[in-house]
VEXSE-593053 format. One line per 8 residues: number of its first residue (from 1); their letters; for each residue x, y negated, z negated of C-alpha. Coordinates in Angstrom, 1 decimal, padded with zeros to 4 digits. Example, Ala and Ser with C-alpha at 12.3 -4.5 7.8 and 13.67 -1.06 7.14 Angstrom:
2
1) as) 012.3/004.5/-007.8  013.7/001.1/-007.1 .
***
This chain:
231
1) xxxxxxxx) 001.7/-089.0/-050.6  003.3/-092.4/-050.1  004.0/-094.3/-046.7  007.3/-093.2/-046.5  006.5/-089.3/-047.5  004.4/-089.7/-044.5  006.8/-091.0/-042.1  009.4/-088.8/-042.7 .
9) xxxxxxxx) 006.5/-085.9/-042.7  005.9/-086.9/-039.0  009.5/-087.6/-037.8  010.4/-084.4/-039.5  007.3/-082.5/-037.4  008.5/-084.6/-034.1  011.5/-083.6/-034.6  010.8/-079.6/-035.3 .
17) xxxxxxxx) 008.5/-079.4/-032.0  011.4/-080.8/-030.2  014.0/-078.8/-031.4  011.5/-075.4/-030.9  010.6/-076.5/-027.9  014.2/-076.4/-026.9  014.7/-073.0/-028.8  012.0/-071.9/-026.3 .
25) xxxxxxxx) 013.4/-073.0/-023.2  016.9/-071.2/-023.9  015.0/-068.4/-024.7  013.6/-068.6/-021.2  016.5/-068.9/-019.5  018.0/-065.9/-021.9  015.4/-063.7/-021.2  016.4/-064.5/-017.4 .
33) xxxxxxxx) 020.0/-063.1/-018.0  019.4/-060.2/-020.0  016.7/-059.3/-016.9  019.0/-059.6/-014.2  021.6/-057.5/-016.4  019.7/-054.6/-017.1  018.6/-054.6/-013.3  022.3/-054.7/-012.9 .
41) xxxxxxxx) 022.8/-051.6/-015.7  019.4/-049.7/-014.0  021.5/-050.4/-010.7  024.6/-048.5/-012.3  022.5/-046.0/-014.0  020.9/-045.1/-010.3  024.4/-044.5/-008.7  025.4/-042.8/-011.9 .
49) xxxxxxxx) 022.4/-040.4/-011.9  023.1/-040.0/-007.8  026.0/-038.5/-008.7  025.4/-036.2/-011.4  022.8/-034.9/-009.2  025.0/-034.7/-006.2  026.9/-032.6/-008.9  024.2/-030.7/-009.5 .
57) xxxxxxxx) 023.2/-029.3/-006.2  027.0/-028.6/-005.8  026.6/-026.6/-008.8  023.3/-024.8/-008.1  025.1/-023.8/-004.9  027.9/-022.2/-006.5  026.0/-020.2/-008.9  023.8/-019.1/-005.9 .
65) xxxxxxxx) 027.0/-018.2/-004.3  028.1/-016.3/-007.1  024.6/-014.7/-007.3  024.8/-013.4/-003.9  028.4/-012.0/-004.4  027.6/-010.4/-007.3  024.9/-008.3/-005.5  027.0/-007.8/-002.6 .
73) xxxxxxxx) 029.8/-006.1/-005.2  026.8/-004.3/-006.2  026.4/-002.6/-003.7  030.1/-002.3/-002.9  030.2/-000.3/-005.9  027.1/002.1/-004.9  029.0/002.3/-002.1  032.1/003.7/-003.5 .
81) xxxxxxxx) 030.3/006.0/-005.9  028.1/007.5/-003.1  031.9/008.3/-001.6  033.1/009.8/-005.0  035.4/007.0/-005.3  035.1/006.0/-009.1  038.8/004.7/-009.0  037.3/002.0/-005.9 .
89) xxxxxxxx) 034.0/001.3/-008.0  035.7/000.6/-011.0  038.2/-001.9/-009.4  034.4/-003.5/-008.2  033.0/-003.3/-011.5  036.1/-005.3/-012.8  035.6/-008.2/-010.1  031.9/-007.9/-010.8 .
97) xxxxxxxx) 032.8/-008.9/-014.5  034.8/-011.4/-013.2  032.0/-012.9/-010.7  029.2/-012.8/-014.1  032.1/-014.6/-016.0  032.6/-017.9/-013.4  028.8/-017.5/-012.9  028.3/-017.9/-016.9 .
105) xxxxxxxx) 030.6/-021.0/-017.3  029.0/-022.8/-013.9  025.3/-021.7/-015.2  026.3/-023.8/-018.2  027.3/-026.3/-016.0  024.8/-026.7/-014.3  022.5/-026.4/-017.0  024.2/-029.6/-018.6 .
113) xxxxxxxx) 023.8/-031.4/-015.2  019.9/-030.2/-014.9  019.1/-031.8/-018.5  021.3/-034.7/-018.1  019.7/-035.8/-015.1  016.4/-034.8/-016.4  017.1/-037.3/-019.4  018.3/-040.1/-017.2 .
121) xxxxxxxx) 015.8/-040.0/-015.0  013.3/-040.0/-017.7  015.2/-043.2/-019.3  015.3/-044.7/-016.4  011.6/-044.6/-015.4  011.3/-045.9/-019.2  013.9/-048.9/-018.4  011.9/-049.6/-015.0 .
129) xxxxxxxx) 008.7/-050.0/-016.3  010.0/-052.2/-019.9  011.8/-054.6/-018.0  008.7/-054.6/-015.6  006.5/-055.5/-018.1  009.1/-058.1/-019.5  009.2/-060.1/-016.0  005.4/-059.9/-016.1 .
137) xxxxxxxx) 005.6/-061.6/-019.5  008.7/-063.9/-018.4  006.3/-064.5/-015.1  003.1/-065.1/-017.2  004.5/-067.7/-019.4  006.8/-069.7/-017.3  003.2/-070.0/-014.9  001.2/-070.8/-017.7 .
145) xxxxxxxx) 004.4/-073.9/-019.0  003.9/-075.1/-015.6  000.0/-075.3/-015.1  -000.1/-076.6/-018.6  002.5/-079.6/-017.7  000.9/-080.5/-015.0  -002.4/-080.7/-016.9  -001.0/-082.7/-019.5 .
153) xxxxxxxx) 000.6/-084.9/-016.8  -002.9/-085.0/-015.0  -004.4/-085.7/-018.1  -001.9/-088.5/-019.1  -002.5/-090.4/-015.9  -006.0/-090.0/-016.5  -005.5/-091.5/-019.8  -002.9/-094.2/-018.4 .
161) xxxxxxxx) -005.4/-094.8/-015.8  -008.0/-095.9/-018.0  -006.4/-097.6/-019.9  -004.6/-100.1/-017.1  -008.0/-099.7/-015.5  -009.4/-101.3/-018.9  -006.4/-103.9/-019.4  -007.3/-105.2/-016.0 .
169) xxxxxxxx) -011.0/-105.6/-016.9  -009.7/-107.6/-019.4  -007.2/-109.5/-017.6  -010.4/-110.0/-015.1  -012.4/-112.0/-017.7  -009.8/-114.1/-019.1  -009.0/-115.4/-015.5  -013.3/-116.0/-015.3 .
177) xxxxxxxx) -013.2/-117.9/-018.8  -009.8/-120.2/-017.3  -011.9/-121.0/-014.4  -015.5/-121.6/-016.3  -013.6/-123.6/-018.6  -011.2/-125.2/-015.9  -014.3/-126.0/-013.9  -016.5/-127.5/-016.9 .
185) xxxxxxxx) -013.4/-129.9/-017.4  -013.5/-130.8/-014.2  -017.3/-131.4/-014.3  -016.9/-133.6/-017.6  -013.8/-135.6/-016.2  -016.0/-136.8/-013.3  -019.1/-137.5/-015.2  -017.1/-139.8/-017.7 .
193) xxxxxxxx) -015.5/-141.5/-014.4  -019.0/-142.4/-013.6  -020.0/-143.4/-016.3  -017.2/-146.0/-016.8  -017.9/-147.2/-012.9  -021.6/-147.9/-013.5  -022.1/-145.6/-010.4  -023.8/-143.2/-013.1 .
201) xxxxxxxx) -026.4/-145.9/-013.9  -027.2/-146.6/-010.1  -027.5/-143.0/-009.5  -030.2/-142.9/-012.4  -031.8/-146.2/-011.0  -032.1/-144.6/-007.5  -033.2/-141.5/-008.9  -035.9/-143.0/-011.0 .
209) xxxxxxxx) -036.8/-145.3/-007.6  -035.4/-148.5/-008.9  -032.8/-150.7/-007.1  -031.3/-153.5/-007.1  -031.3/-153.7/-003.1  -034.1/-155.5/-001.4  -035.6/-153.8/001.2  -035.5/-155.8/004.8 .
217) xxxxxxxx) -039.3/-156.5/004.9  -038.9/-158.5/001.7  -036.3/-160.1/003.4  -038.1/-161.0/006.2  -040.6/-162.3/004.5  -038.9/-164.7/002.2  -037.1/-166.0/005.3  -040.9/-166.7/007.1 .
225) xxxxxxx) -041.6/-168.5/003.7  -039.0/-170.9/003.8  -039.5/-171.5/007.3  -043.1/-172.5/006.8  -042.0/-174.9/004.0  -039.7/-176.3/006.2  -042.0/-177.3/008.8 .
***
């Protein structure tokens, strides 16, 4: 693979990773929005369920009242027959027929309410469980993302600190080298100046115990000798 192809692949890979990171971040925001909307829908569903349960309860009361009324009218029929009033008994029987028809219709409504409420209960329960799992997964992904970002930041700082320490150490060595070079130059300059002024030779003679300066005893002996010769 040529250098240009490798460079293009590297750039393309970086662009793809950036695009994926942006898409993933956007996906998390979309999931958060969908979760909020799902919660709102669940609340609406629970309100609807409450309404249906209330209608179911009213329908059940109507069925119970119709049952009670039917039982009462059946007793009326018995009483009418006991009195030999078949015409009244027949009229009451017609009323019972109407009550039974009403009960059948109301029972049909009650069955529909019961079936609807049962299905809605299950749907709401399943939706809540799914929503809870989704929230857990999203929270886990967010927490993992935050931890990994923190770890990456720490690692980056650690690497940066190591790099800075290495750079500082290298700078320190360069400073020490420059100082040593400067000190050597200063010493060389002093040696050159001493050599040119002769002080270097005097220092060497003095170090060897050889000096051109006469001692006090030498001067005194010379003066004594001169005095003796004059007398």
